[in-house]
C-alpha positions in Angstrom: -7.2 -44.1 -43.7 -6.7 -47.6 -41.2 -5.8 -48.1 -37.9 -5.2 -50.9 -36.0 -6.7 -50.5 -32.4 -7.2 -52.8 -29.3 -10.1 -52.4 -27.5 -11.4 -54.4 -23.8 -15.0 -55.4 -23.2 -16.8 -51.7 -22.9 -18.8 -48.7 -24.3 -16.7 -46.5 -26.6 -17.2 -43.3 -28.6 -16.1 -42.9 -31.9 -15.2 -38.8 -32.9 -13.8 -37.5 -35.7 -14.2 -33.8 -38.3 -15.4 -34.3 -41.2 -14.7 -32.1 -44.6 -15.7 -32.0 -48.1 -15.8 -30.1 -51.3 -18.5 -31.3 -53.5 -21.7 -32.9 -53.1 -21.2 -36.0 -54.7 -18.6 -37.1 -51.7 -18.9 -39.7 -49.6 -17.2 -41.2 -46.7 -17.7 -45.0 -45.0 -16.6 -46.0 -41.6 -16.4 -48.8 -39.4 -15.2 -50.2 -36.1 -16.1 -53.6 -34.4 -20.0 -53.4 -35.8 -20.4 -50.2 -35.8 -20.7 -48.5 -39.6 -22.1 -45.8 -41.5 -22.1 -43.5 -44.6 -22.1 -40.1 -44.8 -22.5 -38.2 -48.2 -22.3 -34.7 -49.4 -23.1 -32.1 -46.5 -23.4 -34.7 -44.0 -20.0 -34.9 -43.9 -19.2 -31.8 -42.6 -19.0 -30.8 -39.0 -18.3 -32.8 -36.2 -19.6 -36.4 -35.7 -19.6 -38.6 -32.7 -21.2 -42.3 -32.7 -21.6 -44.7 -30.0 -20.7 -48.4 -29.8 -20.3 -51.1 -27.5 -16.9 -53.8 -27.1 -17.8 -57.5 -25.5 -15.7 -60.5 -25.1 -12.0 -60.4 -23.9 -9.5 -57.4 -25.4 -9.4 -57.7 -28.9 -8.1 -55.6 -31.7 -10.6 -54.1 -34.1 -9.4 -52.1 -37.2 -11.0 -48.4 -37.4 -11.9 -47.6 -41.2 -12.6 -44.5 -43.6 -12.7 -45.0 -46.6 -13.9 -42.4 -49.0 -14.7 -41.5 -52.6 -16.0 -38.3 -54.9 -17.5 -38.1 -58.2 -16.4 -35.3 -60.5 -12.8 -33.4 -60.5 -13.6 -31.0 -57.8 -14.7 -33.9 -55.3 -12.9 -33.9 -52.0 -13.6 -35.7 -48.9 -11.6 -35.8 -45.3 -11.6 -36.9 -41.4 -9.5 -35.2 -39.0 -9.3 -35.2 -35.2 -10.2 -38.6 -34.4 -10.6 -40.1 -31.7 -11.7 -43.7 -29.8 -12.4 -42.8 -26.1 -14.0 -45.4 -23.9 -17.2 -43.7 -22.0 -17.5 -44.8 -18.4 -20.5 -44.6 -16.7 -21.7 -42.0 -13.9 -24.2 -42.8 -11.3 -27.8 -41.0 -11.8 -28.0 -38.3 -9.0 -30.3 -40.7 -6.8 -27.2 -42.5 -6.2 -26.3 -39.7 -3.7 -28.9 -37.0 -3.5 -29.8 -36.1 -0.4 -27.3 -38.2 1.4 -25.4 -34.8 3.1 -28.7 -33.5 4.1 -29.8 -36.8 5.7 -26.6 -37.0 8.1 -27.1 -33.2 8.7 -30.9 -34.1 10.0 -29.4 -37.3 11.7 -26.8 -35.0 13.8 -29.6 -32.4 14.4 -31.9 -35.3 15.9 -28.7 -36.4 17.9 -28.0 -32.6 19.3 -31.5 -32.2 20.0 -32.0 -35.0 22.0 -28.8 -34.6 24.2 -29.7 -31.1 24.7 -33.1 -32.7 26.4 -31.6 -35.6 28.5 -28.7 -32.7 30.0 -32.0 -30.2 31.0 -33.8 -33.1 32.6 -30.2 -34.3 34.2 -29.6 -30.3 35.7 
């Protein structure tokens, strides 16, 4: 199976589900510098791999090849996806900002109350 994909710079995740019959089966996968081989029972189940693309938008060939030794060997992939991964800021980026704002309001209210009591 091959598919031509147009990918821009960024981080991506290749995900697929593998199926195999026979221990002498192999699946090779490759895209944009990411390549690997799964054999036998390694093929079964879901897999995901991260890879990065640098530079301008370019066409990349997503390729799966497989082979089986013996008459009953079968290797297949299904549910193939390539999705761009977006970075999510960690908790320190916004942690406590709401509490800090509320503390500022509380200090302001207390100071205002003190000034009003002094003026009364």
